[in-house]
C-alpha positions, 0 to 999 in steps of 0.5 A: 853642867855635870853629866852623869854616866848611865849604868853599864850593862854587863851583858852588853860589855861582854858582847862588845869585848868578844867582838873587839877580840874577834879578828873577822868582826873587826875586819868586816867592820873596817871594810864596812866603814871604808865602803861607806866612806868611799860611797860618800866621797864619790857621791855627787850632789 
């Protein structure tokens, strides 16, 4: 099966490039991921 990529949105790509180069954004994203992982690991089912 051949998959065809969607057309990229230049505005969205520019926004993502700015975010990945923003140290505060990346740090907050890492903290959020760590919190979510910790919450899921400690959750008792």
